[in-house]
C-alpha positions as CSV (number, residue, x, y, z in Angstrom):
1,M,87.5,32.9,-194.9
2,L,84.2,34.3,-196.1
3,I,85.6,36.4,-199.1
4,P,85.2,33.0,-201.3
5,L,81.8,32.3,-200.0
6,M,80.8,35.8,-200.7
7,K,82.1,35.6,-204.3
8,D,80.5,32.4,-205.0
9,C,76.9,33.0,-203.6
10,F,76.6,36.8,-204.4
11,G,78.9,37.6,-207.0
12,M,80.3,40.1,-205.0
13,D,84.0,41.1,-204.6
14,V,84.8,42.2,-201.1
15,N,87.9,42.5,-198.8
16,I,88.9,42.0,-195.3
17,N,87.8,45.8,-194.6
18,Y,84.0,44.8,-195.4
19,F,83.9,41.8,-192.8
20,Q,86.0,44.1,-190.3
21,W,83.2,46.9,-191.0
22,K,80.2,44.9,-190.3
23,F,81.3,42.3,-187.6
24,L,83.9,44.2,-185.6
25,D,83.3,47.5,-185.8
26,N,79.2,48.0,-185.0
27,P,79.0,50.2,-181.9
28,A,76.0,48.0,-180.9
29,G,78.1,45.0,-180.1
30,K,79.7,41.9,-181.1
31,F,78.1,39.6,-184.1
32,E,77.4,35.9,-183.7
33,G,78.4,33.8,-186.4
34,F,78.3,30.2,-187.2
35,V,80.1,28.1,-190.1
36,A,80.0,25.1,-191.3
37,L,83.3,23.4,-192.6
38,S,84.0,21.0,-195.3
39,E,85.9,18.0,-195.0
40,H,88.9,19.8,-196.3
41,D,88.5,22.9,-193.9
42,E,86.8,25.3,-196.3
43,V,84.1,27.2,-195.2
44,A,80.8,25.2,-197.0
45,A,78.2,27.6,-195.0
46,Y,77.6,30.6,-192.7
47,Y,75.1,32.3,-190.7
48,G,75.0,34.9,-188.6
49,V,73.3,37.9,-187.0
50,I,74.1,41.3,-186.0
51,P,73.2,43.5,-182.6
52,E,71.1,46.6,-183.1
53,I,69.9,48.6,-180.6
54,Y,65.9,49.7,-180.5
55,D,63.4,51.2,-178.3
56,I,60.5,49.0,-177.8
57,N,57.7,51.4,-176.6
58,N,60.1,53.5,-174.9
59,I,62.3,50.4,-173.5
60,R,65.9,50.1,-174.6
61,R,67.3,46.8,-175.8
62,T,69.4,45.1,-178.2
63,I,68.1,42.8,-180.5
64,F,69.8,41.0,-183.8
65,Q,69.4,41.2,-187.6
66,S,69.8,38.3,-189.8
67,G,72.2,38.9,-192.6
68,D,74.9,37.4,-194.9
69,T,73.1,34.1,-195.1
70,M,75.4,31.9,-197.3
71,T,75.9,28.5,-198.4
72,H,78.6,27.7,-201.3
73,S,77.3,26.1,-204.5
74,A,79.3,22.9,-204.1
75,H,77.6,22.1,-200.5
76,R,74.0,23.1,-201.4
77,R,71.0,20.7,-200.4
78,K,72.8,19.3,-197.5
79,G,71.0,21.1,-195.2
80,L,73.6,23.3,-193.8
81,F,71.7,26.7,-193.7
82,F,69.1,24.8,-191.4
83,K,72.2,23.4,-189.5
84,T,74.0,26.8,-188.8
85,A,70.9,28.7,-188.5
86,T,69.4,26.6,-185.6
87,R,72.8,26.5,-184.2
88,C,72.8,30.2,-183.7
89,Y,69.1,30.3,-182.8
90,N,69.8,27.8,-179.8
91,Y,72.9,29.7,-178.9
92,L,70.6,32.7,-178.6
93,R,68.0,31.1,-176.7
94,E,70.7,29.7,-173.9
95,N,71.7,33.2,-173.5
96,E,67.8,34.3,-173.4
97,R,68.7,36.7,-176.2
98,L,66.4,35.1,-179.1
99,F,65.0,37.9,-180.8
100,V,66.0,38.2,-184.3
101,I,64.6,40.3,-187.2
102,G,65.2,40.1,-190.8
103,F,64.3,41.0,-194.4
104,G,63.4,37.8,-196.2
105,G,64.6,37.2,-199.9
106,K,63.3,34.6,-202.5
107,E,65.8,31.9,-201.7
108,S,65.7,32.3,-197.8
109,T,62.0,32.8,-196.8
110,P,60.7,29.1,-197.5
111,G,63.8,28.1,-195.2
112,L,62.6,30.6,-192.5
113,E,59.2,29.5,-192.4
114,K,60.0,26.0,-191.7
115,M,62.3,27.3,-188.9
116,Q,59.2,28.8,-187.5
117,W,59.9,32.5,-188.2
118,Q,56.7,34.6,-188.4
119,H,55.9,37.0,-190.7
120,L,55.1,40.9,-189.2
121,F,54.6,42.3,-192.7
122,R,55.5,42.9,-196.4
123,V,57.9,45.9,-197.2
124,S,56.9,47.7,-200.7
125,Y,59.0,49.9,-202.9
126,F,58.1,53.5,-203.4
127,F,59.7,55.0,-206.5
128,K,59.6,57.9,-209.1
129,T,60.8,57.3,-212.8
130,Y,63.3,59.3,-214.5
131,Y,60.4,60.8,-216.6
132,A,58.6,61.9,-213.6
133,C,61.6,63.9,-212.3
134,K,62.1,65.4,-215.8
135,L,58.9,66.8,-215.8
136,K,58.9,68.2,-212.5
137,K,62.2,69.9,-213.6
138,I,60.5,71.0,-216.8
139,L,57.5,72.7,-214.9
140,G,60.1,75.0,-212.6
141,M,59.5,72.4,-209.4
142,A,62.7,70.9,-209.3
143,Q,66.0,73.1,-208.4
144,A,69.4,72.9,-208.0
145,A,71.1,72.8,-204.7
146,K,72.4,76.7,-204.8
147,E,69.1,77.7,-205.5
148,Y,67.9,76.3,-202.4
149,N,70.9,76.8,-200.5
150,I,71.3,73.1,-199.9
151,N,74.4,71.7,-198.1
152,E,75.7,68.6,-199.9
153,N,77.5,67.2,-197.2
154,C,75.9,68.3,-194.0
155,D,77.5,67.0,-190.5
156,V,76.6,63.6,-189.3
157,E,76.4,64.8,-185.7
158,D,73.6,67.2,-187.1
159,I,71.9,64.7,-188.4
160,A,71.8,62.2,-185.2
161,R,70.8,65.1,-183.1
162,L,67.7,65.7,-185.4
163,K,67.0,62.4,-185.5
164,N,66.8,61.9,-181.6
165,Q,64.9,65.2,-181.1
166,N,62.0,63.6,-183.2
167,R,62.2,60.2,-181.3
168,Q,58.6,58.9,-180.2
169,T,58.0,57.5,-177.0
170,Q,56.0,54.6,-178.4
171,G,56.7,52.2,-181.3
172,V,59.5,50.1,-182.3
173,L,62.3,52.6,-183.0
174,K,65.9,51.5,-184.2
175,Y,68.3,53.8,-181.9
176,F,70.6,55.9,-184.3
177,S,73.6,57.6,-181.9
178,P,76.1,59.4,-184.1
179,E,78.2,56.6,-183.5
180,L,75.5,54.2,-185.2
181,F,75.4,56.7,-188.3
182,K,78.9,57.0,-188.5
183,W,79.5,53.4,-188.8
184,K,76.6,52.7,-191.2
185,L,77.6,55.6,-193.5
186,A,81.1,54.2,-193.5
187,N,79.8,50.5,-195.3
188,P,82.7,50.2,-197.8
189,L,80.3,49.1,-200.4
190,F,78.3,52.2,-200.7
191,D,79.2,56.1,-201.0
192,F,76.6,57.7,-199.1
193,R,75.9,61.3,-200.0
194,K,74.1,63.7,-197.0
195,I,72.2,66.4,-198.1
196,G,70.6,69.1,-195.7
197,V,68.9,72.7,-195.4
198,Y,70.3,74.7,-192.3
199,D,68.7,77.6,-190.9
200,G,70.4,81.1,-190.4
201,N,71.3,80.0,-186.8
202,K,73.2,77.1,-188.5
203,K,70.6,74.4,-187.3
204,L,69.7,71.5,-189.2
205,Q,66.0,71.6,-190.8
206,A,66.0,68.6,-192.6
207,Y,68.0,66.1,-194.2
208,I,68.3,63.1,-196.8
209,I,70.8,60.5,-196.8
210,Y,71.0,58.8,-200.1
211,C,73.5,56.5,-202.6
212,I,73.4,55.5,-206.1
213,Q,72.6,51.9,-206.9
214,N,72.7,50.2,-210.3
215,N,72.4,53.9,-212.1
216,K,69.2,54.7,-209.5
217,M,69.3,56.5,-206.8
218,L,67.9,55.1,-203.5
219,I,67.0,57.4,-200.4
220,C,68.1,55.5,-197.5
221,D,66.9,57.8,-194.6
222,F,65.3,61.4,-194.1
223,D,64.0,63.5,-191.4
224,E,63.2,66.9,-190.6
225,I,62.4,69.3,-187.6
226,V,58.8,69.3,-186.0
227,P,57.0,71.3,-186.2
228,R,57.8,71.0,-189.9
229,S,59.2,73.5,-192.2
230,N,59.4,73.6,-196.1
231,A,63.1,72.5,-195.9
232,L,62.4,68.6,-196.6
233,K,60.3,69.3,-199.4
234,L,62.9,71.2,-200.9
235,L,65.6,68.5,-200.6
236,F,62.8,66.1,-202.3
237,R,62.9,68.6,-205.1
238,Y,66.8,68.6,-205.4
239,V,66.4,64.9,-205.6
240,D,64.1,65.3,-208.7
241,Y,66.3,67.8,-210.3
242,S,69.5,65.5,-209.6
243,V,67.9,62.5,-211.5
244,A,67.0,64.7,-214.2
245,E,70.1,66.3,-214.6
246,T,72.4,63.0,-214.2
247,K,69.6,61.0,-216.1
248,Y,69.5,58.3,-213.7
249,K,66.8,55.7,-214.4
250,G,64.7,57.0,-211.1
251,V,64.9,57.4,-207.3
252,F,63.5,54.7,-205.0
253,S,63.0,53.7,-201.4
254,F,61.4,51.3,-199.2
255,T,59.5,51.2,-196.2
256,N,56.0,49.6,-194.9
257,D,53.0,50.6,-195.8
258,G,51.1,53.3,-193.5
259,S,54.4,54.3,-191.9
260,D,55.4,58.1,-191.4
261,Y,58.2,57.4,-193.9
262,A,55.6,56.0,-196.6
263,K,53.0,58.8,-196.1
264,T,56.1,61.8,-196.7
265,L,57.2,59.5,-199.9
266,R,53.7,59.7,-201.1
267,N,53.1,63.3,-200.4
268,N,56.3,64.0,-202.6
269,G,54.9,62.1,-205.7
270,Y,56.5,58.4,-205.0
271,I,54.0,55.5,-205.9
272,V,53.8,52.0,-205.4
273,N,53.5,49.2,-208.0
274,K,50.4,47.4,-207.1
275,F,50.5,45.1,-210.6
276,S,52.2,41.9,-211.0
277,F,54.4,43.3,-213.5
278,G,56.4,46.1,-214.2
279,P,59.1,47.6,-212.1
280,L,59.6,47.0,-208.3
281,K,56.4,44.9,-208.3
282,D,58.0,42.6,-205.4
283,T,57.2,43.1,-201.8
284,I,59.9,42.1,-199.2
285,P,58.8,40.1,-196.5
286,F,59.7,41.5,-192.8
287,M,59.7,38.5,-190.3
288,I,60.9,37.7,-186.8
289,C,62.2,34.5,-184.9
290,T,61.7,35.2,-181.0
291,D,59.2,34.2,-178.2
292,E,55.6,34.9,-178.0
293,D,56.0,37.5,-176.1
294,N,58.4,39.3,-177.8
295,F,56.3,38.9,-181.0
296,K,53.1,40.1,-179.4
297,S,55.1,43.2,-178.4
298,V,56.2,44.2,-182.2
299,N,53.3,42.6,-184.0
300,N,51.7,45.9,-185.3
301,P,52.9,47.2,-188.5
302,K,52.0,50.7,-187.3
303,L,54.6,50.5,-184.7
304,W,57.2,50.5,-187.1
305,N,58.7,52.9,-189.5
306,L,61.2,51.4,-191.6
307,C,63.6,52.5,-194.0
308,P,66.6,51.3,-195.9
309,L,69.0,52.1,-192.9
310,Y,67.3,49.4,-190.8
311,H,68.3,46.6,-193.6
312,D,71.7,45.2,-192.6
313,S,73.1,45.6,-196.1
314,F,73.1,49.7,-196.1
């Protein structure tokens, strides 16, 4: 019943497999969703949240992320977004589970602010153009996988093992179990690719997960062993080579300024557009709806290390 709504709101042609994946196969648990029906029992609007497992200052707990907010074009300006969202928040509050995060959009952010959502920080795009990658290739600073002995389909279990070896004890960190990684990378809307470097003992040293979106490479996540080796830098050079060879428009990712993820991107030549014009100039509000105690526990951008795999769309 949500398939026509996705088509009308986002122009997306999805089938039942997408909703099976997102709402029912999530290893973190059951989604909570609310719909508004028209007088002909058609779905006029939907609001829902999906559960996610986080470690917040070393305490593991389940929180929720808002996603796939939709109101059919024939039923807008009737307050359905407010009604379905409020019903969802009241339900979570009654069950002492009101802790919802979300990436705000141009359409949704004003409405969220009216419902007492609070801004945590803004998320920036980091990117390299095709020409920057091509220059790296010309200068011999970007090489093919075979020259670096890069595995172009590294194992998800190895990725999860490396990710969890690096976990800090303080901060707001999404818990990426092997099951969570497998679920995320099974998203039927994207073809995720996993590249990695292994040592002589077949131990993963670094990885990058990426996909192709609108003829651009989107880096969704990366990590490396601690203490650091040269492996992740080699993978970024491979990315430069791939963009230059395939003539993608460029490569990009997004995260919160000041995070370790952002520092690594900057160290590998990625830039942020600080102007009011040009590519990827917009920033994304990262927001929260919860009680005051929860808000205080996470209201510090330095506690977060976002990457695109934190976003419900990926």
